N, C-alpha and C positions, 0 to 999 in steps of 0.2 A: 300584614296587608301590606298593598306597595301602590302605592300615589302614583298613575303615569297625568304626567300632563297632558291638557288633550284642548283642542282645537272643536267645539259644535255648529258653528255657524257657520258656510262658508260659503262663497259661485265665483266658477271657476267661467269663461265664455262659452259652456254649452249655456251660459247664460243672457245676466247683463258684470261676469265678472270678465276684470282684467288679464288674470291668468289664464293657464293651459295648466290638466289637472297638475302634471308634471310641477309647472315652476311656485303651483299650490305648497304640492307635496319639501316640494327645495328647500319655498321659503321657511315651511312649518319647521322641518329640520335646523333649520340653522336660529332657529327662539326655543329648543330645549323641544320644542310638541312635540309630542312620540305619536297618538294615535289623531285623525282628522274625519271629521261627521262633512262630509259632499251636502248639500243644499241646495242646486239647483233650484231658481224659479219652474216651476211648473213641472220638469221634467226629470228623469232618469239616466239622460242621452249620455252624462259624462257616468257613468255607470263601468260603461264599457272598454278603457283606460283605463282604473284598478289597478290591475293584475303587474301592468308594466310598469307602475307610478312607483305600487309597493315593492318590485320585483328592485326595483329603480334606488330606489329610497329608503324604503330599511322603512316608512312610517306605514301603520295603519290606517285604515278606513270602514265607516259608518256609512252605507248605504241609506240613504236619506234626502229627501228632497223639501223646499220650503212651499210647502201649499201656500197661495200665497192668489188671495181674494179679493174681493169692493169690501170686504166684512170687517177681513184682521189679517196676520202669515201662523203660519203651523207651520214649525220647527220638526220634522218627522227623523226622526231617527231607529236606524234597523230595520228600513223596509222590505220584504220579498222582492214589492212590487210597486208599478204606477199608482197611485192612487185618483181619482176625477180629480177635478172641481169644480168646474164648468157649469156648473145645474146648480151650486150654492149659495139662500139666500141666506142673508142675517137671521131665522131659526133655524136655519139646520144642519146646527156647531152640532150636535148629535148626531146623529149623519157621519157627518165629516170624522167624526173621532173616533165610531164609528167601523169606518174603511180605515181609521187609519191602521185600527188594532185590529184586523182582517187581514192586513197583509202582513205584521207581524212586525208595527212598529209603534215604537210613546211617540203619544204630546205633547207636545213643548207650545206654549203659547209665545210666540219672538214677541219684543218690543211692546208688549202694551200701547207707551203710554207713548211712544214716539207721532211727530205733530202727520197726520193722515193726510186726506183732498187739500188745498191743491199742489200741496208740498210730494207726498209719495201715498200713493192709491194705498186705499187699503193694509197701510201701516200701522198704524191706530185699533187697535183692537176693539168693533162692536158689532160683535153679537153678540147676541141674545144666548148666555150659558145659561145651562137646567141645571141639568150632571156638572156639578165639580169632582167626583171621584170619577170621570175622565179622561180626566190633566193632572196629565201625567212631573208634567215640568214647568217651570216658566221663567220664563228669562228675563232677573231680576236684574243683571249685570249686561247693558251692549255698547257696542262703540267702542275705536280705544278710548285707552284714559278715562274706563267708566267712570269715574271718582266725579269726574267734572261734568257727566251731564245728566242733569237737572231730571230729568222727565227718571232717571233711574230708582229717585228712590218714590217715584211714586206705585212706582213697578215694587220691589220690597215689603212697600205698601199689600199689596194684593197680591202676594202671596201671604204676608201675617193674617191677610184676613180665610184666606182658606185654612191656615193653621191651625186661627180659631176657634173657623169655623167648627173643626174636627177629622176637616184634608189634610193630606199627603202630599205636596208635590212638589220634586229632587228641586230646589231650587237655583239656576244653573247661569254661567255665563255665556255668554256665546257676541264673539268682535262683530261677526256684521260683514266679516272677510273678502272684499272681489280687489285687493293687489296691491302694493302698497302704492301709498302713498307719493309725493312732495319730502323734500326731510323736514321743513318747516310743521307738516303736517303735521310727524313724527306717531305715524301709522304706527312702528315697527317700536322698538323697542325704545323707553322705561316701561311704557305707558300703556302695554295692552296687559290684559292678564288671563290666564286661563284657570281651567275647569280640572283640581285637582279631583282624578274618578277614583277609589278606593277595590284594587281587584287582592282576589287571593289568586295564584300560580292552583291552580289545580288543574290543569290538560290543557285549560279549551283555549282559543282564540283568544290576542287582547282583544278584538272589536265584540266578541260573546262574553266576553270578565267586564272589559268597561261599560255595556250595552247592561250586564245584569247590577252592576254599582253603582250605577244613575239609576236602577226602577229602585237600588234601595236605601238612595238616598246619602250615598256614601262621598257625597263629593265638596269639598269645602273650595273657594275660589279666591283666584291669590292675584293680583298682582307685583308683587314680594315673595318676602319668606313664606313657606304653606303654614299655616296654620289647624288643628288639631284639634276634636274634643272629644274623649272618654268618662264617664258616672261611672262609679263602681257603687252594687245594690248598698239599700244600711243593714241589711236583712240576710242576702244568700248571698252575698259579696261578689256579685259574678260583676267584671268588667262590660259595659254597653257603649257603641259608637255612637256616631255620626249618622242616623239611619234608623234607628233602633229605635224600641219602642221599653220602656224598665217592663220586668214581669209586674203586674201589680204588689205579686204573694214579696217582692224584695226589697219596695217603694217605704215602708209605711209612713207613708203619711200625715199617720194621728202621733204619729212618736219626737214632733218637735218639726217633722220636716228637713233636717240639711243634708245638704247633697254634696258628695267628694267629687269635686270635677277635677282629674289632673289634664291638664292645658300645651300642649304640647307645638312645639314653634320649628320645622326641621328655618335650616339657614343653604343648603348644600345641592337643593334639585335647580337644578335650571341657573347653572353658576354664569356670572357674566353676561347672565341677560335682564340685568334688573338691578337695582344700585340703588338705597335707603340713602339721604339726605347726613341722616346721625342713624347712634348706633340702639334709641330707644322708640321701642315704640310700646302702644297701652291696649291693653285689651281688653276691651268687657264681657261680660257674660249677659245674658239677655233675655227676657219670658216677652210673655205678654201682658207684661205687668210692670216691666220697664228695665233699665240695668235695675243689675244683680249686682253686678260687682265692677269694679270701672281700678287696675293695676299696671301697671311698668314690669314692664322686661327688657331686659340691656342684654346686647347681642349680635353681631356683625357677619358678613360674609364667612367670615374664617371660619366662626362656630359650629358644627356639626347638629345639634339641638339642644333644644335646651327645654327644661322640662321643670311644670309652677304649679303644685296640687291644690287648691283652694277649694276652701269647704263655707255656702251660701241657704241661704235659704230657703229653700224650692217648697215652697210647704200649699201653697199657691200658684206655680206653675202649670202648665201646663206644655211648653218643650221649653228648650235653655238651647241656647245656639252661643258662639263666641267670637266675634266684632273681633278683629288685626286694623289698627287702628298710628299714623304713621306716614315721612316725607319720601317722596318719592319726583327729583328732578321739578320741584317746586313746589309739588303742591298735597300741605299736609291735608288728610283726615280720614276718610276709612280705605284703606288698600286688603283690605280681603275678612272673609266668613266663612264662619263653617254652615254644612246644613245644621238641625237641630240633632239633638237627642226630645225621643216624645216621653215625658212624664211623664204625663195624666191620660 
């Protein structure tokens, strides 16, 4: 599996962005991003420029739009056509999700706890959500330097509420990229994260493979090195990756409940686009029960990748994910996370 650095929430001059589509593609390429989703507010007009921008920069484009309503925003990924929004009221989220899916798209709740009116109309998610199974993803991290954004912790909590209830939306990052800011605002590196999407090279286009990876939950998010997670089945010995559900016949929950987890930290991706303040990062393994394990890893940007195998008591875990903690540009805290393996 190869992991593609992606930016999944962007805007151009076709809505309220500062970038032309070519500028956006060039900026993404300069930051080591290979695939971007074009998600202008309530318009698909930028799609007409995608072929030329892709040919010029080599960037892969996902067609989308940000369904921008008075009651919440949804980034839609992989659309085949425009989706109407103007008749949507606070109780019409199911209709909106049905329209997105009918147009071939994935529906992602964008920045659910960003301040809304009067600061940003509809930015706070106020829709009445009835059928959680229709949500394909949640933007748990948003904005440049997402670790510093207080409301992102609430967005992560919303994702956990879904997961604890048995729903499996993919946890994603979206910069909500409108254009380069001043150097003091630091929108460029080193603070911006990316969504690393796992794809298999099987003849599909990058765009198709990335959408499939998002749909399957093969996504890790990081401001620095890529952290991924695998679990080895306890009876049949199969390896399970992020987004996969452990086969009940392979779980052996009654047999002690210990899981063998392999954590890999890859320091080679997007070289020169991020820099840790020191060589020590910490990894926590987490479930709905809290932190299952916490340990340090020593590496640096000259490393290739580091593999760590840990055994944890997962007898009560519904899901397990890894979180990466370190220091970047003076900020110390969580700098990355994986989507979970669904263990029960």
